[in-house]
C-alpha positions as CSV (number, residue, x, y, z in Angstrom):
1,M,3.0,-33.5,-18.3
2,E,4.9,-36.4,-16.9
3,G,7.4,-35.6,-14.1
4,I,5.5,-32.4,-13.0
5,Q,4.3,-32.7,-9.4
6,K,0.8,-31.7,-8.6
7,I,0.6,-28.7,-6.2
8,D,-1.5,-29.1,-3.1
9,L,-2.9,-25.6,-2.6
10,T,-4.1,-26.6,0.9
11,K,-0.5,-27.1,2.0
12,V,1.6,-24.4,0.3
13,K,5.2,-23.7,1.4
14,P,8.2,-21.9,-0.1
15,Y,9.9,-23.3,-3.2
16,G,13.6,-23.2,-3.7
17,D,15.3,-25.9,-5.8
18,T,12.4,-28.4,-5.7
19,L,8.7,-28.2,-4.9
20,N,7.9,-28.1,-1.2
21,D,11.5,-28.0,-0.1
22,G,10.6,-25.0,2.0
23,M,13.8,-23.1,1.2
24,V,13.8,-19.4,2.3
25,Q,16.4,-16.7,2.0
26,M,16.1,-13.9,4.6
27,S,18.2,-11.1,6.0
28,F,18.2,-9.2,9.3
29,T,20.5,-7.2,11.6
30,L,21.4,-8.1,15.2
31,P,22.8,-5.7,17.7
32,V,25.8,-8.0,18.4
33,P,29.5,-7.6,17.4
34,Y,30.6,-9.4,14.2
35,G,32.2,-12.9,14.7
36,D,31.5,-16.5,15.2
37,E,29.3,-15.9,18.2
38,A,27.2,-13.5,16.1
39,N,26.7,-16.2,13.4
40,E,25.7,-18.7,16.0
41,A,23.2,-16.2,17.4
42,A,21.7,-15.7,14.0
43,K,21.3,-19.5,13.4
44,Q,19.7,-20.0,16.8
45,L,17.3,-17.2,16.2
46,A,16.3,-18.6,12.7
47,A,15.8,-22.0,14.3
48,K,13.4,-20.4,16.9
49,M,11.6,-18.8,14.0
50,G,10.7,-22.3,12.8
51,F,13.4,-22.9,10.1
52,D,15.2,-26.2,9.7
53,E,18.9,-26.3,8.8
54,P,19.5,-22.6,9.2
55,A,22.8,-21.4,7.7
56,V,24.5,-18.0,7.6
57,V,25.6,-17.5,3.9
58,Y,26.8,-13.9,4.4
59,S,27.5,-11.7,7.3
60,K,28.9,-8.1,7.5
61,D,30.3,-6.0,10.3
62,L,28.2,-2.8,10.5
63,G,30.3,-1.4,13.2
64,V,29.4,-0.2,16.7
65,G,28.4,-3.7,17.7
66,Y,26.0,-4.5,14.9
67,T,26.1,-7.4,12.3
68,Y,24.1,-7.9,9.2
69,F,23.2,-11.4,8.1
70,V,21.9,-13.2,5.0
71,M,20.4,-16.6,5.9
72,Y,19.1,-19.7,4.3
73,G,16.7,-22.1,6.0
74,K,13.9,-24.5,5.4
75,C,10.4,-23.4,6.4
76,T,8.5,-26.1,8.3
77,H,5.1,-24.5,8.0
78,T,2.4,-24.4,5.3
79,V,-0.6,-22.3,4.6
80,D,-4.0,-23.4,3.1
81,Y,-4.2,-21.1,0.1
82,T,-7.8,-22.2,-0.7
83,T,-9.1,-20.6,2.4
84,I,-7.5,-17.2,2.0
85,E,-9.8,-14.2,1.5
86,V,-8.4,-10.7,1.1
87,P,-10.7,-7.7,1.2
88,K,-10.3,-5.6,-2.0
89,V,-12.0,-2.7,-3.7
90,S,-14.7,-4.6,-5.7
91,M,-15.5,-2.8,-9.0
92,D,-15.4,-3.1,-12.8
93,L,-12.3,-1.0,-13.7
94,M,-12.7,1.7,-16.3
95,D,-9.9,3.2,-18.4
96,R,-9.4,6.9,-18.7
97,H,-11.8,7.4,-21.6
98,E,-14.5,5.3,-19.9
99,V,-14.1,7.4,-16.7
100,E,-14.4,10.6,-18.7
101,D,-17.6,9.3,-20.4
102,Y,-18.9,8.1,-17.0
103,I,-18.5,11.6,-15.5
104,S,-20.2,13.3,-18.5
105,E,-23.1,10.9,-18.5
106,N,-23.7,10.3,-14.8
107,I,-22.2,13.3,-12.8
108,K,-22.5,16.0,-15.4
109,R,-20.0,18.3,-13.8
110,D,-16.3,18.4,-13.0
111,V,-15.1,16.1,-10.2
112,V,-12.7,17.8,-7.7
113,I,-10.0,15.7,-6.2
114,V,-7.4,16.9,-3.8
115,G,-4.3,14.8,-3.1
116,A,-1.3,15.0,-0.8
117,C,1.5,13.2,0.9
118,T,0.7,14.2,4.5
119,G,2.5,14.6,7.8
120,T,6.3,14.5,7.7
121,D,6.3,12.2,4.7
122,A,8.4,13.8,2.0
123,H,8.0,11.0,-0.7
124,T,5.9,12.3,-3.6
125,V,6.3,9.3,-5.9
126,G,3.0,7.7,-4.9
127,I,0.8,10.8,-5.1
128,D,2.5,12.0,-8.3
129,A,1.9,8.7,-10.0
130,I,-1.8,9.1,-9.4
131,M,-2.3,12.8,-9.7
132,N,0.3,14.2,-12.2
133,M,-0.5,14.4,-15.8
134,K,2.3,12.1,-17.0
135,G,1.3,9.5,-14.4
136,F,3.4,6.3,-14.1
137,D,4.3,3.3,-16.3
138,G,2.2,4.5,-19.2
139,N,-0.9,5.2,-17.1
140,Y,-1.8,8.9,-17.2
141,G,-2.5,10.7,-14.0
142,L,-5.8,12.4,-12.9
143,E,-4.6,15.8,-14.2
144,R,-5.0,14.5,-17.7
145,Y,-8.6,13.3,-17.2
146,K,-11.3,15.4,-18.8
147,G,-13.9,16.2,-16.2
148,I,-11.5,15.9,-13.2
149,E,-10.0,18.9,-11.5
150,A,-7.0,17.3,-9.8
151,I,-5.1,19.4,-7.2
152,N,-1.8,17.9,-6.0
153,M,-0.6,19.6,-2.9
154,G,2.7,17.7,-2.8
155,S,4.5,16.3,0.3
156,Q,4.8,17.1,4.0
157,V,1.3,18.6,4.0
158,P,-0.2,18.9,7.5
159,N,-3.7,17.4,7.8
160,E,-5.1,20.8,8.7
161,E,-3.9,22.3,5.4
162,L,-5.3,19.4,3.4
163,I,-8.7,19.7,5.0
164,A,-8.7,23.5,4.5
165,K,-7.9,23.1,0.8
166,A,-10.6,20.5,0.4
167,I,-13.1,22.9,2.0
168,E,-11.9,25.8,-0.2
169,V,-12.3,24.0,-3.5
170,K,-15.3,22.0,-2.4
171,A,-13.5,18.7,-3.0
172,D,-15.5,15.5,-3.8
173,A,-12.6,13.4,-2.7
174,I,-9.3,13.5,-0.8
175,L,-6.4,11.2,-1.7
176,V,-3.7,10.6,1.0
177,S,-0.4,9.0,0.1
178,Q,1.7,7.4,2.9
179,V,5.1,5.9,2.1
180,V,7.0,6.3,5.4
181,T,5.7,3.7,7.8
182,Q,8.5,3.4,10.5
183,K,7.0,2.8,13.9
184,D,3.5,2.9,12.2
185,V,3.6,6.7,11.8
186,H,1.3,6.3,8.9
187,I,-1.4,4.8,11.1
188,A,-1.3,7.7,13.5
189,N,-1.4,10.3,10.7
190,L,-4.2,8.6,8.7
191,T,-6.2,8.2,11.9
192,Q,-5.8,11.9,12.8
193,L,-7.1,13.0,9.4
194,V,-10.3,11.0,9.9
195,E,-10.8,12.3,13.4
196,M,-10.3,15.9,12.2
197,M,-12.7,15.5,9.4
198,E,-15.3,14.0,11.7
199,A,-14.8,16.9,14.1
200,E,-15.5,19.3,11.2
201,G,-18.6,17.4,10.1
202,L,-17.0,16.6,6.7
203,R,-16.4,12.9,6.9
204,D,-19.7,11.9,5.3
205,K,-19.5,14.6,2.7
206,V,-16.1,13.8,1.2
207,I,-14.8,10.5,-0.3
208,L,-11.6,9.6,1.6
209,V,-9.0,7.4,-0.1
210,C,-5.5,6.4,1.1
211,G,-2.7,4.6,-0.7
212,G,0.9,3.4,-0.2
213,P,3.2,0.4,-0.2
214,R,1.8,-0.9,3.1
215,I,-1.8,0.2,2.6
216,S,-4.5,-2.3,2.0
217,H,-8.2,-1.9,1.5
218,E,-8.8,-3.7,4.8
219,L,-6.5,-1.4,6.7
220,A,-8.0,1.7,5.1
221,Q,-11.6,0.7,6.0
222,E,-10.5,-0.1,9.6
223,L,-9.1,3.4,9.9
224,G,-12.3,5.0,8.6
225,Y,-11.5,5.5,4.9
226,D,-13.7,4.6,2.0
227,A,-10.9,2.7,0.1
228,G,-7.3,1.8,0.2
229,F,-5.0,1.2,-2.7
230,G,-1.6,-0.5,-2.5
231,S,1.3,-1.2,-4.9
232,G,0.3,-1.9,-8.5
233,C,-2.7,0.5,-8.5
234,F,-2.9,3.4,-11.0
235,A,-5.0,6.6,-11.6
236,N,-7.8,4.7,-13.3
237,H,-8.3,2.5,-10.2
238,V,-8.7,5.5,-8.0
239,A,-10.8,7.4,-10.6
240,T,-13.1,4.5,-11.2
241,F,-13.8,4.2,-7.4
242,V,-14.3,7.9,-6.8
243,V,-16.6,8.6,-9.7
244,K,-18.8,5.5,-9.0
245,K,-18.9,6.5,-5.3
246,I,-20.0,10.0,-6.3
247,A,-22.8,8.6,-8.6
248,E,-23.8,6.3,-5.8
249,K,-24.2,9.3,-3.4
250,M,-26.2,11.2,-6.0
251,S,-28.7,8.4,-6.5
């Protein structure tokens, strides 16, 4: 159509009012007292980040010498979108009924999956969305799947207890949900689980999957997991991966 600019995917930058204007909105907090000096500090910092024409559009005194800022600025950098490759779980997704049929035809027994939100993490939203019968956003959880015995241990489960439960029920797979990520606590916790399973001689016997807002398939594999699922994944994603992995091990 006339008037529409062609997008160069080799030089992608933020879009605000017009294509390639680079306009970005961002927010952050600085440990400085509220005032003109604080605003200037925020602008100088944004400029050092590589933003042109940085401007403070909102600032708020948080007390005890802290100030919150909302900034505008123009990004001067671009990325080559055509060269980007992101490791993902590669598979043909099955819906719930297809997973059930796959289990019946290829595994011929119930699949046992144990899930938990481990460590000090008290957020059950992620593991419940995958495990609980009602699931999330119209996608039923694993408890509803015929042929899957889904055991949801809830939140704040020590890695020792999760492993003990997996041994007790002879789990085919362990699902770990991690939501709290401050100071990379999720990395330490996920790494500890792998190390403990290796020490018990269980790592190669159990399919290990982790998930959460900051979990990627690449990160999961780096930590020693079979797969990682981030935001936007549902029970059928996990189920498809697990049952196909079991069938692969059986062959």
